[in-house]
KOLVO-431674 format. One line per field, with one value per residue (C-alpha): residue number from 1; residue in one letter; x, y, z. Coordinates in steps of 0.25 Angstrom, whole numbers, plus 5000, padded with zeros to 4 digits. Layout:
n: (NUM, ...)
res: (a, ...)
c1: (X, ...)
c2: (Y, ...)
c3: (Z, ...)
END
This chain:
n: (1, 2, 3, 4, 5, 6, 7, 8, 9, 10, 11, 12, 13, 14, 15, 16, 17, 18, 19, 20, 21, 22, 23, 24, 25, 26, 27, 28, 29, 30, 31, 32, 33, 34, 35, 36, 37, 38, 39, 40, 41, 42, 43, 44, 45, 46, 47, 48, 49, 50, 51, 52, 53, 54, 55, 56, 57, 58, 59, 60, 61, 62, 63, 64, 65, 66, 67, 68, 69, 70, 71, 72, 73, 74, 75, 76, 77, 78, 79, 80, 81, 82, 83, 84, 85, 86, 87, 88, 89, 90, 91, 92, 93, 94, 95, 96, 97, 98, 99, 100, 101, 102, 103, 104, 105, 106, 107, 108, 109, 110, 111, 112, 113, 114, 115, 116, 117, 118, 119, 120, 121, 122, 123, 124, 125, 126, 127, 128, 129, 130, 131, 132, 133, 134, 135, 136, 137, 138, 139, 140, 141, 142, 143, 144, 145, 146, 147, 148, 149, 150, 151, 152, 153, 154, 155, 156, 157, 158, 159, 160, 161, 162, 163, 164, 165, 166, 167, 168, 169, 170, 171, 172, 173, 174, 175, 176, 177, 178, 179, 180, 181, 182, 183, 184, 185, 186, 187, 188, 189, 190, 191, 192, 193, 194, 195, 196, 197, 198, 199, 200, 201, 202, 203, 204, 205, 206, 207, 208, 209, 210, 211, 212, 213, 214, 215, 216, 217, 218, 219, 220, 221, 222, 223, 224, 225, 226, 227, 228, 229, 230, 231, 232, 233, 234, 235, 236, 237, 238, 239, 240, 241, 242, 243, 244, 245, 246, 247, 248, 249, 250, 251, 252, 253, 254, 255, 256, 257, 258, 259, 260, 261, 262, 263, 264, 265, 266, 267, 268, 269, 270, 271, 272, 273, 274, 275, 276, 277, 278, 279, 280, 281, 282, 283, 284, 285, 286, 287, 288, 289, 290, 291, 292, 293, 294, 295, 296, 297, 298, 299, 300, 301, 302, 303, 304, 305, 306, 307, 308, 309, 310, 311, 312, 313, 314, 315, 316, 317, 318, 319, 320, 321, 322, 323, 324, 325, 326, 327, 328, 329, 330, 331, 332, 333, 334, 335, 336, 337, 338, 339, 340, 341, 342, 343, 344, 345, 346, 347, 348, 349, 350, 351, 352, 353, 354, 355, 356, 357, 358, 359, 360, 361, 362, 363, 364, 365, 366, 367, 368, 369, 370, 371, 372, 373, 374, 375, 376, 377, 378, 379, 380, 381, 382, 383, 384, 385, 386, 387, 388, 389, 390, 391, 392, 393, 394, 395, 396, 397, 398, 399, 400, 401, 402, 403, 404, 405, 406, 407, 408, 409, 410, 411, 412, 413, 414, 415, 416, 417, 418, 419, 420, 421, 422, 423, 424, 425, 426, 427, 428, 429, 430, 431, 432, 433, 434, 435, 436, 437, 438, 439, 440, 441, 442, 443, 444, 445, 446, 447, 448, 449, 450, 451, 452, 453, 454, 455, 456, 457, 458, 459, 460, 461, 462, 463, 464, 465, 466, 467, 468, 469, 470, 471, 472, 473, 474, 475, 476, 477, 478, 479, 480, 481, 482, 483, 484, 485, 486, 487, 488, 489, 490, 491, 492, 493, 494, 495, 496, 497, 498, 499, 500, 501, 502, 503, 504, 505, 506, 507, 508, 509, 510, 511, 512, 513, 514, 515, 516, 517, 518, 519, 520, 521, 522, 523, 524, 525, 526, 527, 528, 529, 530, 531, 532, 533, 534, 535, 536, 537, 538, 539, 540, 541, 542, 543, 544, 545, 546, 547, 548, 549, 550, 551, 552, 553, 554, 555, 556, 557, 558, 559, 560, 561, 562, 563, 564, 565, 566, 567, 568, 569, 570, 571, 572, 573, 574, 575, 576, 577, 578, 579, 580, 581, 582, 583, 584, 585, 586, 587, 588, 589, 590, 591, 592, 593, 594, 595, 596, 597, 598, 599, 600, 601, 602, 603, 604, 605, 606, 607, 608, 609, 610, 611, 612, 613, 614, 615, 616, 617, 618, 619, 620, 621, 622, 623, 624, 625, 626, 627, 628, 629, 630, 631, 632, 633, 634, 635, 636, 637, 638, 639, 640, 641, 642, 643, 644, 645, 646, 647, 648, 649, 650, 651, 652, 653, 654, 655, 656, 657, 658, 659, 660, 661, 662, 663)
res: (m, t, r, s, r, t, t, l, l, t, a, l, a, l, l, a, p, l, l, p, l, t, l, a, g, t, p, a, a, a, r, d, g, a, g, g, s, p, v, r, p, a, p, a, p, l, a, l, a, d, p, g, f, e, q, g, g, t, g, w, r, f, t, a, g, t, g, v, a, t, n, l, p, h, g, g, k, r, l, a, y, l, d, a, g, a, g, r, r, v, s, q, t, l, t, a, r, g, r, g, t, y, d, v, s, a, w, i, a, t, g, g, a, r, g, r, f, t, a, r, v, n, g, t, e, r, a, a, l, d, l, p, a, e, t, a, y, r, r, r, t, l, s, r, i, a, l, a, p, g, d, r, l, e, i, a, f, e, s, g, d, g, w, l, n, a, d, d, l, m, l, s, p, a, s, p, a, d, p, r, i, s, s, s, d, p, k, i, v, e, m, f, d, w, a, k, r, k, a, n, s, w, v, h, l, p, g, t, q, g, p, l, n, v, d, e, n, n, t, g, g, t, g, t, g, t, y, g, p, s, y, w, a, g, y, a, n, r, s, g, y, y, s, r, d, a, a, h, q, l, a, g, a, g, v, l, g, l, h, a, e, n, k, a, m, l, r, t, f, a, a, s, a, t, a, e, h, k, f, y, p, v, w, a, l, n, f, d, n, h, s, p, l, s, i, d, y, r, s, p, s, l, f, v, r, e, v, p, a, t, f, e, l, v, q, k, a, e, e, a, y, r, w, s, g, d, r, g, y, l, t, d, p, v, l, w, d, f, y, r, h, a, t, g, e, f, v, d, l, h, d, g, l, k, d, n, g, a, v, k, v, a, e, g, t, g, k, g, i, f, q, g, t, a, s, y, n, e, q, s, d, e, p, l, a, e, a, g, d, g, i, g, a, q, y, r, a, y, t, a, m, a, s, l, a, r, a, k, g, d, g, t, l, a, a, a, y, d, a, r, a, a, e, l, k, a, y, f, n, t, v, w, s, g, s, g, s, g, a, d, t, v, r, g, w, t, t, d, g, r, p, v, t, g, w, g, k, e, n, s, w, f, m, p, l, k, q, i, m, e, p, g, p, r, r, e, a, y, l, d, y, i, d, r, q, a, s, g, d, g, r, p, g, n, i, e, a, l, t, y, l, p, d, t, f, f, a, a, n, r, a, d, t, a, w, k, w, m, r, h, v, y, d, h, k, d, v, q, h, v, n, a, a, q, g, a, n, g, d, y, p, e, v, s, f, s, l, v, g, q, t, v, e, g, l, l, g, v, t, p, d, a, p, a, r, r, l, t, t, q, s, r, l, p, s, g, m, d, w, l, k, v, d, d, l, r, v, g, g, s, g, f, s, l, r, h, d, g, a, r, r, s, v, l, e, h, t, s, g, s, q, r, w, t, w, e, a, r, f, p, g, t, w, s, s, v, t, v, n, g, v, p, v, p, v, r, t, k, v, v, d, g, a, t, y, t, y, a, t, p, s, v, a, p, g, r, k, a, v, v, e, v, r)
c1: (5000, 5005, 5001, 4992, 4999, 4988, 4981, 4966, 4955, 4940, 4926, 4924, 4936, 4929, 4918, 4922, 4912, 4914, 4906, 4894, 4896, 4890, 4895, 4892, 4884, 4878, 4865, 4852, 4845, 4854, 4848, 4835, 4828, 4818, 4823, 4836, 4842, 4848, 4841, 4849, 4848, 4847, 4859, 4866, 4862, 4877, 4888, 4903, 4910, 4922, 4923, 4935, 4942, 4943, 4937, 4949, 4942, 4929, 4921, 4931, 4939, 4954, 4963, 4978, 4986, 4975, 4970, 4967, 4978, 4980, 4990, 4984, 4970, 4961, 4952, 4952, 4963, 4962, 4961, 4961, 4973, 4977, 4991, 4996, 4994, 4983, 4972, 4971, 4956, 4949, 4933, 4920, 4907, 4893, 4879, 4869, 4856, 4849, 4849, 4858, 4869, 4882, 4896, 4907, 4919, 4933, 4945, 4956, 4971, 4981, 4995, 4993, 4983, 4974, 4967, 4952, 4940, 4928, 4913, 4907, 4893, 4890, 4904, 4902, 4911, 4901, 4912, 4927, 4938, 4952, 4961, 4972, 4985, 4981, 4988, 4979, 4965, 4954, 4940, 4935, 4920, 4913, 4900, 4885, 4886, 4871, 4868, 4855, 4852, 4861, 4872, 4886, 4895, 4910, 4919, 4933, 4947, 4957, 4972, 4980, 4995, 4997, 4991, 4977, 4971, 4956, 4948, 4934, 4924, 4910, 4897, 4888, 4874, 4874, 4867, 4852, 4856, 4866, 4868, 4877, 4883, 4886, 4892, 4901, 4911, 4917, 4924, 4910, 4906, 4918, 4917, 4902, 4903, 4915, 4908, 4895, 4902, 4911, 4900, 4891, 4903, 4901, 4887, 4885, 4876, 4866, 4866, 4882, 4889, 4901, 4910, 4907, 4916, 4927, 4937, 4952, 4955, 4946, 4946, 4939, 4927, 4919, 4909, 4900, 4887, 4876, 4877, 4865, 4862, 4874, 4887, 4901, 4902, 4916, 4929, 4930, 4938, 4926, 4914, 4903, 4897, 4899, 4888, 4897, 4900, 4887, 4881, 4890, 4888, 4873, 4870, 4879, 4872, 4859, 4863, 4866, 4852, 4858, 4846, 4845, 4859, 4858, 4846, 4851, 4864, 4857, 4847, 4858, 4864, 4851, 4849, 4862, 4859, 4854, 4852, 4864, 4872, 4867, 4861, 4874, 4873, 4885, 4896, 4898, 4890, 4893, 4887, 4877, 4869, 4869, 4882, 4891, 4905, 4914, 4926, 4917, 4907, 4912, 4900, 4887, 4895, 4908, 4906, 4910, 4900, 4901, 4890, 4888, 4884, 4872, 4866, 4871, 4864, 4851, 4854, 4858, 4845, 4837, 4845, 4844, 4828, 4829, 4837, 4829, 4815, 4814, 4805, 4811, 4820, 4808, 4800, 4811, 4812, 4826, 4830, 4819, 4824, 4838, 4835, 4827, 4838, 4850, 4844, 4838, 4844, 4858, 4859, 4854, 4863, 4876, 4874, 4880, 4895, 4892, 4881, 4873, 4862, 4848, 4855, 4859, 4872, 4876, 4890, 4902, 4910, 4924, 4929, 4931, 4923, 4919, 4913, 4906, 4912, 4905, 4912, 4915, 4930, 4936, 4950, 4949, 4952, 4943, 4934, 4922, 4908, 4901, 4906, 4902, 4898, 4890, 4882, 4880, 4875, 4866, 4860, 4858, 4852, 4841, 4838, 4837, 4828, 4819, 4818, 4815, 4804, 4798, 4798, 4792, 4780, 4785, 4785, 4786, 4799, 4804, 4803, 4810, 4822, 4822, 4822, 4834, 4842, 4840, 4844, 4856, 4860, 4858, 4866, 4877, 4879, 4879, 4883, 4889, 4898, 4899, 4903, 4916, 4919, 4930, 4940, 4933, 4920, 4916, 4915, 4914, 4915, 4923, 4918, 4923, 4916, 4926, 4923, 4931, 4935, 4943, 4943, 4935, 4934, 4920, 4915, 4919, 4912, 4900, 4895, 4892, 4889, 4878, 4873, 4873, 4882, 4874, 4876, 4883, 4898, 4902, 4899, 4905, 4918, 4917, 4916, 4928, 4936, 4931, 4936, 4949, 4952, 4948, 4956, 4969, 4976, 4962, 4958, 4953, 4961, 4950, 4942, 4928, 4930, 4931, 4919, 4910, 4916, 4908, 4895, 4899, 4902, 4890, 4881, 4886, 4884, 4899, 4900, 4914, 4920, 4911, 4915, 4930, 4929, 4921, 4933, 4942, 4936, 4935, 4949, 4954, 4946, 4959, 4968, 4971, 4961, 4968, 4962, 4971, 4961, 4951, 4958, 4956, 4947, 4938, 4936, 4930, 4915, 4912, 4919, 4910, 4897, 4899, 4904, 4891, 4882, 4890, 4888, 4873, 4870, 4881, 4884, 4870, 4864, 4853, 4844, 4835, 4821, 4815, 4804, 4799, 4803, 4811, 4825, 4833, 4845, 4855, 4867, 4880, 4889, 4904, 4911, 4915, 4904, 4893, 4883, 4880, 4870, 4866, 4858, 4850, 4849, 4840, 4832, 4821, 4814, 4817, 4829, 4834, 4844, 4849, 4858, 4863, 4869, 4876, 4868, 4857, 4851, 4846, 4839, 4832, 4826, 4817, 4822, 4815, 4803, 4789, 4786, 4788, 4799, 4802, 4815, 4820, 4831, 4839, 4849, 4859, 4855, 4844, 4841, 4831, 4824, 4821, 4816, 4811, 4811, 4813, 4800, 4802, 4798, 4797, 4811, 4812, 4824, 4827, 4838, 4845, 4856, 4860, 4859, 4849, 4843, 4834, 4825, 4814, 4806, 4801, 4793, 4800, 4792, 4798, 4804, 4804, 4815, 4816, 4826, 4828, 4836, 4839, 4843)
c2: (5000, 5014, 5026, 5037, 5051, 5060, 5060, 5064, 5064, 5060, 5061, 5047, 5043, 5034, 5025, 5017, 5017, 5029, 5036, 5044, 5059, 5069, 5084, 5095, 5105, 5098, 5105, 5098, 5104, 5096, 5083, 5081, 5070, 5069, 5073, 5079, 5066, 5066, 5059, 5047, 5041, 5026, 5018, 5019, 5008, 5005, 5007, 5005, 4998, 5005, 5016, 5022, 5009, 5014, 5001, 4994, 4990, 4983, 4978, 4979, 4968, 4970, 4961, 4959, 4972, 4981, 4985, 4996, 5006, 5019, 5026, 5040, 5036, 5046, 5047, 5041, 5031, 5020, 5017, 5005, 5002, 4994, 4991, 4992, 4980, 4973, 4965, 4973, 4976, 4983, 4982, 4981, 4976, 4982, 4977, 4987, 4987, 4995, 5001, 5013, 5020, 5024, 5031, 5024, 5034, 5032, 5040, 5033, 5035, 5027, 5025, 5021, 5018, 5007, 5005, 5004, 5009, 5000, 4997, 4983, 4980, 4965, 4962, 4971, 4984, 4996, 5007, 5008, 5019, 5017, 5024, 5033, 5035, 5045, 5045, 5056, 5051, 5054, 5051, 5041, 5037, 5026, 5031, 5027, 5012, 5007, 4996, 4987, 4981, 4969, 4974, 4972, 4984, 4981, 4994, 4991, 4998, 4990, 4992, 4997, 5001, 5008, 5008, 5012, 5019, 5020, 5026, 5032, 5026, 5033, 5028, 5038, 5037, 5041, 5054, 5054, 5062, 5058, 5070, 5069, 5079, 5080, 5091, 5096, 5098, 5086, 5093, 5095, 5081, 5076, 5086, 5083, 5068, 5069, 5079, 5072, 5059, 5066, 5073, 5061, 5054, 5063, 5060, 5052, 5039, 5043, 5033, 5030, 5030, 5040, 5048, 5061, 5073, 5068, 5080, 5082, 5082, 5071, 5060, 5050, 5059, 5058, 5047, 5042, 5046, 5042, 5051, 5058, 5063, 5071, 5074, 5078, 5093, 5097, 5091, 5076, 5074, 5079, 5072, 5082, 5092, 5108, 5118, 5126, 5113, 5107, 5120, 5121, 5106, 5106, 5109, 5098, 5089, 5094, 5090, 5076, 5075, 5075, 5082, 5073, 5076, 5091, 5092, 5084, 5093, 5106, 5102, 5098, 5111, 5118, 5111, 5115, 5130, 5132, 5144, 5139, 5139, 5153, 5147, 5143, 5129, 5121, 5120, 5105, 5093, 5078, 5069, 5065, 5077, 5080, 5083, 5096, 5093, 5094, 5100, 5112, 5112, 5114, 5119, 5128, 5141, 5135, 5129, 5133, 5142, 5151, 5160, 5157, 5143, 5145, 5153, 5143, 5132, 5140, 5142, 5128, 5123, 5131, 5125, 5110, 5113, 5117, 5105, 5095, 5100, 5096, 5104, 5100, 5112, 5121, 5112, 5107, 5116, 5114, 5119, 5130, 5135, 5135, 5143, 5154, 5154, 5155, 5167, 5173, 5171, 5167, 5180, 5188, 5181, 5183, 5198, 5207, 5211, 5220, 5230, 5227, 5236, 5229, 5217, 5205, 5198, 5185, 5187, 5178, 5182, 5183, 5174, 5161, 5149, 5143, 5157, 5159, 5165, 5174, 5167, 5153, 5158, 5151, 5155, 5169, 5176, 5188, 5191, 5192, 5195, 5195, 5188, 5187, 5172, 5174, 5185, 5178, 5166, 5174, 5180, 5166, 5161, 5172, 5169, 5154, 5157, 5165, 5153, 5143, 5152, 5154, 5139, 5137, 5147, 5158, 5170, 5180, 5174, 5172, 5187, 5190, 5182, 5188, 5201, 5197, 5191, 5205, 5214, 5206, 5205, 5221, 5223, 5214, 5221, 5235, 5237, 5223, 5221, 5236, 5238, 5232, 5223, 5211, 5211, 5223, 5216, 5215, 5200, 5202, 5210, 5208, 5208, 5223, 5228, 5227, 5224, 5213, 5212, 5204, 5188, 5180, 5167, 5162, 5176, 5181, 5171, 5168, 5182, 5180, 5165, 5169, 5180, 5190, 5199, 5207, 5202, 5212, 5217, 5217, 5202, 5199, 5206, 5198, 5185, 5189, 5192, 5178, 5170, 5177, 5176, 5161, 5159, 5165, 5167, 5167, 5153, 5146, 5134, 5125, 5119, 5120, 5135, 5135, 5126, 5139, 5146, 5139, 5142, 5156, 5158, 5150, 5159, 5171, 5164, 5163, 5148, 5149, 5153, 5143, 5132, 5136, 5135, 5121, 5116, 5121, 5114, 5101, 5101, 5103, 5092, 5082, 5093, 5092, 5099, 5110, 5103, 5090, 5082, 5085, 5077, 5082, 5094, 5085, 5077, 5090, 5088, 5101, 5100, 5090, 5094, 5108, 5104, 5095, 5108, 5117, 5109, 5109, 5121, 5129, 5125, 5119, 5131, 5122, 5128, 5118, 5121, 5107, 5112, 5121, 5110, 5120, 5120, 5132, 5130, 5139, 5135, 5140, 5131, 5137, 5140, 5128, 5119, 5117, 5109, 5103, 5093, 5086, 5074, 5069, 5082, 5080, 5092, 5088, 5076, 5078, 5075, 5083, 5084, 5098, 5102, 5116, 5118, 5131, 5142, 5142, 5128, 5120, 5106, 5101, 5087, 5083, 5068, 5064, 5069, 5070, 5086, 5096, 5106, 5120, 5123, 5137, 5137, 5149, 5155, 5166, 5179, 5184, 5176, 5179, 5165, 5153, 5139, 5128, 5115, 5123, 5132, 5147, 5152, 5167, 5172, 5175, 5181, 5183, 5188, 5180, 5186, 5196, 5186, 5186, 5173, 5168, 5157, 5147, 5139, 5126, 5115, 5102, 5089, 5076, 5069, 5081, 5091, 5106, 5113, 5128, 5136, 5151, 5159)
c3: (5000, 4996, 5004, 4998, 4997, 5001, 5015, 5012, 5022, 5020, 5025, 5025, 5033, 5044, 5045, 5057, 5069, 5077, 5088, 5083, 5082, 5091, 5087, 5097, 5091, 5080, 5077, 5081, 5069, 5060, 5064, 5056, 5063, 5074, 5087, 5081, 5076, 5063, 5051, 5047, 5032, 5031, 5030, 5017, 5007, 5003, 5013, 5012, 5024, 5029, 5017, 5024, 5027, 5042, 5047, 5040, 5028, 5034, 5022, 5012, 5005, 5003, 4994, 4996, 4995, 5000, 5014, 5024, 5028, 5035, 5027, 5022, 5020, 5013, 5026, 5040, 5043, 5033, 5019, 5009, 5001, 4989, 4985, 4971, 4962, 4955, 4962, 4975, 4979, 4991, 4989, 4997, 4992, 4996, 4994, 4990, 4998, 4989, 4975, 4973, 4965, 4972, 4970, 4978, 4981, 4987, 4990, 4982, 4981, 4972, 4969, 4955, 4944, 4941, 4954, 4954, 4961, 4958, 4961, 4957, 4958, 4959, 4953, 4941, 4941, 4940, 4943, 4944, 4944, 4938, 4949, 4945, 4953, 4963, 4976, 4983, 4986, 4977, 4978, 4967, 4964, 4957, 4953, 4952, 4955, 4955, 4965, 4967, 4980, 4982, 4973, 4978, 4976, 4977, 4979, 4976, 4975, 4966, 4966, 4954, 4951, 4964, 4978, 4981, 4993, 4995, 5006, 5010, 5001, 4999, 4994, 4987, 4981, 4967, 4964, 4960, 4948, 4937, 4929, 4916, 4909, 4893, 4886, 4874, 4885, 4891, 4902, 4909, 4906, 4913, 4925, 4928, 4927, 4937, 4946, 4947, 4951, 4961, 4967, 4969, 4976, 4988, 4991, 5004, 5004, 5015, 5026, 5025, 5038, 5038, 5047, 5053, 5055, 5046, 5043, 5041, 5056, 5059, 5048, 5056, 5059, 5072, 5070, 5059, 5054, 5044, 5032, 5026, 5011, 5009, 5000, 5003, 5002, 5008, 5010, 5007, 5020, 5029, 5032, 5028, 5019, 5020, 5018, 5008, 4999, 5000, 4995, 4983, 4980, 4980, 4966, 4961, 4971, 4965, 4952, 4957, 4964, 4977, 4983, 4996, 4999, 4996, 5005, 5017, 5017, 5016, 5027, 5036, 5034, 5036, 5049, 5055, 5053, 5067, 5075, 5084, 5071, 5068, 5056, 5050, 5044, 5049, 5039, 5037, 5040, 5041, 5031, 5042, 5038, 5053, 5060, 5056, 5052, 5065, 5058, 5054, 5066, 5081, 5088, 5085, 5086, 5079, 5065, 5051, 5045, 5032, 5029, 5014, 5017, 5025, 5013, 5002, 5009, 5007, 4993, 4990, 4997, 4987, 4976, 4981, 4981, 4967, 4963, 4971, 4971, 4986, 4993, 5006, 5004, 5007, 5017, 5026, 5039, 5042, 5028, 5027, 5041, 5036, 5024, 5033, 5043, 5034, 5026, 5039, 5052, 5048, 5040, 5053, 5062, 5053, 5049, 5059, 5055, 5042, 5041, 5028, 5031, 5029, 5022, 5030, 5026, 5034, 5038, 5043, 5056, 5049, 5060, 5052, 5047, 5061, 5065, 5052, 5038, 5029, 5017, 5011, 5009, 5020, 5014, 5018, 5031, 5028, 5040, 5031, 5037, 5023, 5011, 4996, 4998, 5010, 5005, 4991, 4997, 5006, 4994, 4988, 5000, 5000, 4985, 4989, 5001, 4992, 4982, 4993, 4999, 4985, 4983, 4997, 4993, 5003, 4993, 5004, 5009, 4996, 4993, 5005, 5002, 4988, 4994, 5003, 4992, 4983, 4995, 4998, 4984, 4982, 4995, 4990, 4977, 4983, 4997, 5000, 4987, 4983, 4968, 4967, 4956, 4954, 4966, 4972, 4974, 4989, 4993, 5008, 5020, 5033, 5047, 5048, 5036, 5025, 5011, 5005, 4991, 4982, 4980, 4991, 4984, 4989, 4994, 4980, 4970, 4979, 4976, 4961, 4963, 4972, 4963, 4973, 4964, 4954, 4940, 4931, 4929, 4943, 4945, 4932, 4936, 4949, 4943, 4934, 4946, 4953, 4941, 4941, 4956, 4956, 4943, 4950, 4964, 4971, 4967, 4979, 4982, 4986, 4974, 4981, 4980, 4965, 4963, 4966, 4954, 4943, 4950, 4952, 4937, 4932, 4941, 4933, 4920, 4917, 4912, 4906, 4919, 4927, 4918, 4920, 4935, 4934, 4925, 4935, 4947, 4939, 4933, 4947, 4954, 4955, 4961, 4976, 4985, 4994, 5005, 5005, 5012, 5002, 4991, 4976, 4972, 4966, 4979, 4985, 4983, 4979, 4967, 4960, 4965, 4961, 4947, 4946, 4950, 4941, 4929, 4930, 4937, 4930, 4916, 4914, 4922, 4928, 4940, 4945, 4951, 4954, 4963, 4951, 4940, 4933, 4927, 4923, 4915, 4907, 4899, 4906, 4896, 4895, 4882, 4875, 4881, 4870, 4877, 4891, 4895, 4908, 4910, 4922, 4928, 4940, 4946, 4956, 4951, 4936, 4926, 4915, 4904, 4901, 4889, 4885, 4871, 4873, 4879, 4869, 4869, 4882, 4882, 4894, 4895, 4906, 4908, 4920, 4929, 4930, 4928, 4919, 4922, 4917, 4911, 4911, 4900, 4901, 4891, 4894, 4886, 4878, 4867, 4855, 4854, 4863, 4859, 4866, 4859, 4847, 4849, 4851, 4865, 4870, 4874, 4889, 4897, 4911, 4919, 4930, 4938, 4928, 4916, 4905, 4900, 4890, 4894, 4891, 4901, 4894, 4902, 4901, 4904, 4908, 4896, 4888, 4883, 4880, 4871, 4873, 4863, 4863, 4850)
END
């Protein structure tokens, strides 16, 4: 056996029996069951024995030249090894108790090529990866393995030219949707196929028993718990999901049909935003959908909290409602109370350092993440009271709250939040942000009342991303500035920060720049992350989830509205991409295929479902004629965030297709 060269940590480090966790300060509201006890999912229908080899390989079969060792595991204290040479094998066989489709992932390092990671069902190979020589651990996945009751699934590692180390396996349920991309540009096809497979590999199988409170300082965790519907959103060496990451991953999860996971995670954050926490949600939660991740939570008055996250969770709940059509986002009192508190009492409680007149702006303390910060930019030591990302996220929370209230039938409340949003936006674009352009744009205020300009990373690009900046020359100049800074010395070192840039430029209809940043993120997926314990950039979950969302919501311009059975689209194809199509696009209970040919022709086919949908097919600019299925229709235009669109709204029945063209 040869030692692997890189020590990395994992959130699936230990599955050995440990004492149950009791964490002081766990908010009672995070417990969803009667009497305050957490709701537990049924046992997982498929479970690996000893996935981290911490029990010495219980349930695994080892041939000669293989075994369990303690030299440089990926996580915990042990790993499985295979010496170099043909015929060596480590395997485990599971029997399916029900019907399902699964992904199998493992962290693997190799000293030479020709090793294999395989899955066989009833003796027939169903999925396999030929492993390259890669001495650092990388997460490898076998995707969409279908099982029927009684099927025997064998998972195996097979030796090659060099040593092979394997650790920390994970079973994931295959995503409910399997969207497929085709295009004139092979790059986006390759990118999307990688991203959707990688994203799905981070989804937990509810009922799985796993460790709690694993982090880089506590690789064994502090106990085990039953995982609920959830997916990894944060460092791969921590056993939990983070509010900031989950918010940014939600769109990609929606494209994959992970509605149960989105709702469960959002609801757990919502339940944690108690009066005791001054209506901040906790920053990170374990996969049990119940307990705060201990590295970020010490007590109800000492835990990581950042202003933008509270507001983003409101916005993302509204978006999840539009993807899923689930009225629980309107009727669940835990969620609804969170929306109201986040856009009401939370703002009142955290507005006191800077005088904003009649307008209220939620503020940070300027004293660090455990005391509450105004910005997501943790790499800055600026003592910010207000930040561009905080106020931008607050604006979008107000517009989301207006939308949710309107969907609930409360027109009075919706109008009140529309007014708050308009007031905050007007304030930002006059008093708060001033008239500077580019580097002179104000993107924050210190606790002693000084305006802050220059490059602020998140608190710079979130202002146009959240569309609180008025459209026009000033916003365009600031977008140019953001692109220059992110392309030069101001580029963030952590890839997960750069994943926001495609969203930022898509929001401003700058498709070429957005596509440039999508390619940059994808092309750097195999580069080592700045946090050595994380592994490669591509093994940071936000990378894959965001690329999935950006393909559908960005390039294809999809805005879902499942409750209203309405789908809005616009082509944002970059230069050189002649056409782009997605199949098996699921929104609510219906399925679609959508194709854009340039910026003048779009085709929508309603492939599954039982009711008609309205399709709002938008085309940037003012066009002289519009046809639907070859028949001229009246030309209609609208202005959205400063951009003029020509549009048509055909009704598309199940099994039918509509073609809209402009000339």
